[in-house]
C-alpha positions as CSV (number, residue, x, y, z in Angstrom):
1,M,0.0,0.0,0.0
2,N,1.2,3.5,-0.8
3,I,2.7,5.1,2.4
4,K,1.7,8.6,1.3
5,L,-1.9,7.6,0.9
6,V,-1.9,6.0,4.4
7,M,-0.4,9.2,5.9
8,L,-2.9,11.4,4.1
9,V,-5.8,9.4,5.5
10,F,-4.4,9.4,9.0
11,I,-3.8,13.1,9.0
12,S,-7.3,13.8,7.6
13,L,-8.8,11.6,10.4
14,F,-6.7,13.3,13.0
15,I,-7.7,16.8,11.9
16,S,-11.4,16.0,11.7
17,A,-11.2,14.5,15.2
18,C,-9.9,17.8,16.6
19,S,-12.8,19.8,15.2
20,T,-14.6,21.9,17.8
21,S,-17.4,23.1,15.6
22,S,-19.3,22.2,12.4
23,R,-22.0,23.5,10.2
24,Q,-24.6,22.5,7.6
25,I,-25.7,25.4,5.3
26,V,-29.5,25.5,4.8
27,G,-30.0,29.1,3.7
28,E,-28.2,32.1,2.2
29,K,-24.8,33.0,3.5
30,R,-24.1,36.7,4.0
31,P,-20.8,38.6,4.3
32,A,-19.0,37.8,7.5
33,I,-19.4,40.0,10.6
34,N,-17.6,40.4,13.9
35,A,-18.5,37.7,16.4
36,E,-19.3,40.4,19.0
37,Q,-22.2,41.5,16.9
38,V,-23.9,38.0,17.1
39,E,-26.8,37.8,19.6
40,I,-27.7,34.6,21.5
41,Y,-31.4,33.6,21.5
42,Y,-33.0,31.0,23.8
43,T,-36.4,31.4,22.1
44,A,-37.0,32.2,18.5
45,P,-37.4,35.9,17.5
46,A,-40.5,37.0,15.7
47,Q,-39.0,36.8,12.2
48,Y,-35.7,35.4,11.1
49,E,-34.0,33.5,8.3
50,Q,-32.1,30.2,8.9
51,I,-28.6,30.2,7.5
52,A,-27.1,27.0,8.9
53,F,-27.4,24.3,11.5
54,I,-24.2,24.7,13.6
55,Q,-22.7,22.9,16.6
56,A,-19.8,23.5,18.9
57,S,-18.2,21.6,21.7
58,S,-16.0,22.4,24.6
59,K,-13.4,19.9,23.3
60,N,-9.8,21.0,23.7
61,A,-10.8,23.8,26.0
62,L,-9.2,24.3,29.4
63,A,-12.6,24.5,31.0
64,F,-13.6,22.3,33.9
65,S,-16.9,23.7,35.2
66,D,-20.2,23.6,33.3
67,D,-20.3,27.4,33.2
68,A,-16.8,27.6,31.8
69,M,-17.6,25.0,29.2
70,Q,-20.8,26.8,28.2
71,R,-18.8,30.1,27.8
72,V,-16.4,28.3,25.5
73,I,-19.3,26.9,23.4
74,I,-21.1,30.2,23.1
75,A,-17.9,31.9,21.9
76,R,-17.4,29.1,19.3
77,L,-21.0,29.3,18.2
78,K,-20.8,33.1,17.8
79,T,-17.5,32.7,15.7
80,E,-19.1,30.1,13.5
81,A,-22.3,32.1,13.0
82,A,-20.3,35.4,12.3
83,A,-18.3,33.7,9.6
84,L,-21.6,32.9,7.8
85,G,-22.9,36.4,8.2
86,A,-25.5,35.4,10.8
87,N,-26.3,38.0,13.4
88,G,-28.0,35.5,15.8
89,V,-27.6,32.0,17.2
90,L,-30.8,30.2,18.2
91,L,-29.7,27.6,20.8
92,Q,-31.5,24.2,20.5
93,Q,-29.9,21.6,22.7
94,T,-26.8,20.9,24.8
95,E,-25.6,17.5,25.7
96,E,-22.7,15.9,27.6
97,Q,-20.3,13.7,25.7
98,V,-17.9,11.2,27.4
99,T,-14.8,11.4,25.3
100,G,-12.5,9.1,27.2
101,S,-11.3,8.4,30.7
102,V,-8.2,8.9,32.8
103,G,-7.2,5.9,34.9
104,S,-4.5,4.7,37.2
105,G,-3.8,1.4,38.8
106,T,-1.3,-0.4,40.9
107,G,-0.7,-4.0,41.8
108,M,1.3,-6.1,44.1
109,S,2.1,-9.8,44.2
110,G,3.8,-12.0,46.5
111,R,4.4,-15.8,46.3
112,N,0.9,-16.9,45.1
113,V,-1.2,-13.9,45.9
114,G,-1.9,-10.9,43.7
115,I,-3.7,-7.7,44.7
116,G,-4.7,-4.8,42.3
117,I,-6.4,-1.5,42.8
118,G,-7.6,0.8,40.0
119,L,-9.4,4.2,39.6
120,S,-10.9,5.7,36.5
121,F,-12.5,9.1,35.9
122,P,-14.5,10.0,32.8
123,V,-13.4,12.9,30.6
124,T,-16.5,14.8,29.4
125,N,-17.2,17.7,27.1
126,Q,-20.4,19.5,26.3
127,L,-21.8,19.8,22.8
128,S,-24.4,22.4,21.8
129,H,-26.6,22.3,18.7
130,A,-27.9,25.6,17.3
131,V,-29.2,27.4,14.3
132,A,-27.3,30.4,12.8
133,I,-29.9,32.9,11.9
134,Y,-30.3,36.4,10.4
135,V,-32.7,38.6,12.2
136,S,-33.8,41.6,10.2
137,P,-33.6,45.0,11.9
138,P,-37.0,46.4,12.9
139,P,-38.4,48.9,10.4
140,A,-37.4,52.5,11.1
141,E,-40.1,54.6,12.8
142,Q,-41.3,57.5,10.8
């Protein structure tokens, strides 16, 4: 087998495994805006256009509390939406993912007796699903 092809597949899989956000375009993209201009919505505004289904995770973030993980996710969702020209993010669902575990063990043996002790702790991330939306500004009052 061609070693270059194997390396290319391995690198592609590694890069995709490190992804912290994703998107599926369902509407019309707009020119990118600053992420600070993106508003977070917990309920749908009166009128909006869907641009994309997006998701972001707290993966690879140095965040250990739920609040810290949520702040990371919100920032990532805003960045993803802003790149699509969306001025809003409509949050849909957040779930917890177990992405691995950290374990340690020790053992002793003597003559014909063996004793072992082990501990394992799950490594979790949060994943949020949302919709990148464009909310039209209200009509100017006359």
